[in-house]
C-alpha positions as CSV (number, residue, x, y, z in Angstrom):
1,M,-4.1,54.9,7.1
2,A,-1.6,54.0,4.4
3,K,0.8,51.0,4.7
4,I,4.2,52.6,4.0
5,I,6.9,50.4,2.5
6,E,10.4,51.3,1.7
7,F,12.7,49.3,-0.6
8,T,16.5,49.4,-0.3
9,G,19.4,47.1,-1.1
10,T,22.3,46.4,-3.3
11,P,22.5,47.7,-6.9
12,E,20.7,45.5,-9.5
13,A,18.9,43.5,-6.8
14,G,15.5,44.2,-8.4
15,K,14.1,46.8,-5.9
16,T,12.5,49.1,-8.4
17,T,11.2,46.4,-10.7
18,T,9.7,44.6,-7.7
19,M,8.2,47.8,-6.4
20,Y,6.4,48.5,-9.7
21,E,5.2,44.9,-10.0
22,I,3.8,45.0,-6.5
23,A,2.0,48.3,-7.4
24,K,0.4,46.4,-10.3
25,S,-0.6,43.5,-8.1
26,L,-2.3,46.0,-5.7
27,K,-4.5,47.4,-8.6
28,D,-7.6,47.3,-6.4
29,H,-6.0,49.7,-4.0
30,K,-4.8,53.3,-4.1
31,V,-1.1,53.1,-4.5
32,K,1.5,55.9,-4.5
33,I,5.0,55.3,-5.7
34,I,7.8,57.6,-4.6
35,D,10.6,57.1,-7.1
36,E,14.3,57.1,-6.1
37,A,15.2,60.7,-5.3
38,W,19.0,60.4,-5.8
39,A,18.4,59.8,-9.5
40,K,16.2,62.9,-9.6
41,T,18.9,65.2,-8.3
42,K,21.6,63.9,-10.6
43,K,21.2,66.7,-13.2
44,E,20.9,69.5,-10.7
45,L,23.7,68.7,-8.4
46,K,25.9,66.4,-10.4
47,N,29.3,67.3,-8.9
48,D,28.1,68.4,-5.4
49,A,27.8,65.3,-3.3
50,E,27.2,67.1,0.0
51,N,24.4,69.3,-1.2
52,R,23.0,66.4,-3.4
53,S,22.8,64.2,-0.4
54,I,20.8,66.8,1.6
55,H,18.7,67.7,-1.4
56,T,17.9,64.1,-1.9
57,M,16.7,63.7,1.7
58,A,14.6,66.9,1.3
59,T,13.1,65.6,-1.9
60,I,12.2,62.3,-0.2
61,M,10.6,64.1,2.8
62,K,8.6,66.5,0.5
63,E,7.2,63.6,-1.5
64,Y,6.6,61.5,1.7
65,F,4.6,64.2,3.4
66,E,2.6,65.0,0.3
67,A,1.7,61.3,0.1
68,I,0.8,60.6,3.7
69,N,-1.7,63.6,3.6
70,K,-3.6,61.9,0.8
71,N,-5.9,58.9,0.9
72,Y,-3.6,56.1,-0.3
73,D,-3.8,52.5,0.8
74,Y,-0.1,51.9,0.1
75,I,2.9,54.2,-0.3
76,L,5.9,52.4,-1.9
77,I,9.2,54.3,-1.5
78,D,12.3,53.4,-3.7
79,R,15.4,54.2,-1.6
80,G,13.9,56.5,1.0
81,L,15.3,58.0,4.2
82,Y,16.4,54.7,5.7
83,D,18.4,54.1,2.6
84,R,20.0,57.5,2.9
85,Y,20.8,56.7,6.6
86,F,22.5,53.5,5.5
87,W,24.4,55.5,2.7
88,N,25.7,57.9,5.3
89,Y,27.0,55.0,7.3
90,Y,28.5,53.4,4.2
91,S,30.2,56.6,3.1
92,Y,31.7,57.2,6.5
93,E,32.9,53.6,6.8
94,N,34.7,54.0,3.5
95,G,36.3,57.3,4.4
96,D,34.3,59.2,1.9
97,I,32.9,61.6,4.5
98,T,34.0,62.6,8.0
99,L,32.2,61.7,11.2
100,E,31.0,65.3,11.4
101,E,29.5,65.1,7.9
102,K,27.9,61.8,8.7
103,N,26.3,63.2,11.9
104,I,25.0,66.2,10.1
105,R,23.4,64.0,7.4
106,D,22.0,61.6,10.0
107,S,20.5,64.4,12.1
108,F,18.8,65.7,8.9
109,A,17.6,62.2,7.9
110,L,16.3,61.1,11.3
111,H,15.3,64.4,13.0
112,Q,12.6,63.6,15.5
113,A,10.4,66.4,14.2
114,I,10.2,64.8,10.8
115,E,8.4,61.6,12.0
116,Y,9.4,59.5,9.0
117,K,7.5,56.3,9.7
118,V,7.8,53.2,7.5
119,D,5.8,50.1,8.3
120,L,8.0,47.6,6.4
121,L,11.5,47.9,5.0
122,F,12.6,45.5,2.4
123,V,16.4,45.1,2.0
124,F,17.2,43.4,-1.3
125,S,20.5,41.7,-2.1
126,V,21.9,39.9,-5.0
127,S,25.4,38.3,-5.5
128,S,27.9,40.6,-7.1
129,E,28.3,38.2,-10.0
130,E,24.6,38.3,-10.8
131,A,24.4,42.1,-10.3
132,I,27.1,42.5,-12.9
133,K,25.3,40.1,-15.2
134,R,22.0,41.9,-14.8
135,R,23.7,45.2,-15.5
136,G,25.4,43.8,-18.6
137,R,28.9,44.8,-17.5
138,E,30.9,46.3,-14.6
139,G,30.4,50.0,-14.0
140,S,32.2,52.6,-11.9
141,F,30.4,51.5,-8.8
142,S,29.3,48.0,-9.9
143,T,32.6,46.1,-9.6
144,K,32.7,42.8,-7.8
145,A,34.9,44.2,-5.0
146,R,32.7,47.3,-4.4
147,L,29.4,45.3,-4.6
148,D,30.8,42.7,-2.2
149,L,31.8,45.5,0.2
150,Y,28.4,47.2,-0.1
151,E,26.6,43.9,0.6
152,E,28.8,43.4,3.7
153,K,28.2,46.9,5.1
154,M,24.5,46.7,4.3
155,H,24.1,43.4,6.1
156,K,25.9,44.7,9.1
157,F,23.9,47.9,9.2
158,F,20.5,46.4,8.8
159,S,21.1,43.4,11.1
160,N,20.8,45.8,14.1
161,F,18.3,48.2,12.5
162,N,15.4,48.9,15.0
163,K,13.5,51.8,13.4
164,T,10.9,49.5,11.6
165,K,10.2,45.9,10.7
166,V,13.0,44.7,8.3
167,F,12.8,41.9,5.8
168,K,15.8,40.7,3.9
169,I,15.1,39.5,0.4
170,E,17.8,37.6,-1.5
171,T,17.1,37.8,-5.3
172,T,20.1,35.8,-6.6
173,G,18.8,33.1,-9.0
174,K,15.1,34.1,-8.6
175,S,12.7,35.3,-11.2
176,V,10.9,38.7,-10.8
177,E,7.7,36.7,-10.2
178,Q,9.3,34.7,-7.4
179,V,10.6,37.9,-5.7
180,V,7.3,39.7,-6.1
181,S,5.4,36.7,-4.6
182,E,7.8,36.6,-1.6
183,V,7.4,40.3,-0.9
184,V,3.6,40.4,-1.5
185,E,3.2,37.5,0.9
186,K,5.1,39.4,3.6
187,I,3.1,42.6,2.9
188,C,-0.2,40.7,3.1
189,Y,0.7,38.8,6.3
190,N,1.9,42.0,8.0
191,S,-1.2,43.9,6.8
192,S,-3.5,41.2,8.2
193,I,-1.9,41.3,11.6
194,G,-2.1,45.1,11.8
195,G,1.5,45.8,11.1
C-alpha cells in the first residue's frame, strides 16, 4: 500500500521544489506526483472562484483515486484536499466567503464517502521577507501583510488538525538540500514504524 504524503504551506516556502527533490531521492521506488490542482484550473475558470474551488477539489479527488488504485510506493500531493480545507477556513476568516459557502466547500472536501487518507502532511512556512525575496518581488497576494496573515491563520488551523500526522517545516534560511533532508528523515522514520 502506498505511503500518501501531502504538502501544503505558505507561498514560496519550497513545497513543490521539495516534493520533486524527494521524488528524485526515492528513485528506487514507484512514485506518483499529483501536481497542484488550483493552478491547473486557472485557465478554465479564471474568474469563477466558487466553481474553481469545487473543480479544484474534484480534480484532486480524481487524481488521488486514480493513483491509489495503482501500485505506487509513494504518492506525493502538492496542495491536496487538506490544503483546500485550510483555504476554505482562510477565505471565511477573511470575509471572502460566507459561512454557508465554507460549509458547502468543507462538506465537499471532507465528505465521509470520499475517504481521502493521507499518511503524512507537511506544512511548510517561510518568513514573509524571505518569501518575497524568493519570488523576486511582492505580488498581488505576496505582500508582507498578506503573507504574515496567511502564516498566522495557517499555524492556528494546523495546530489543532487531527485528520492525519502533521509536520511543520520552517524553511527560512535553509537550503533546498537541508529541507529535503529534514522531510526525508521524517518520511523514513514514519515509514519504518508503520505510519
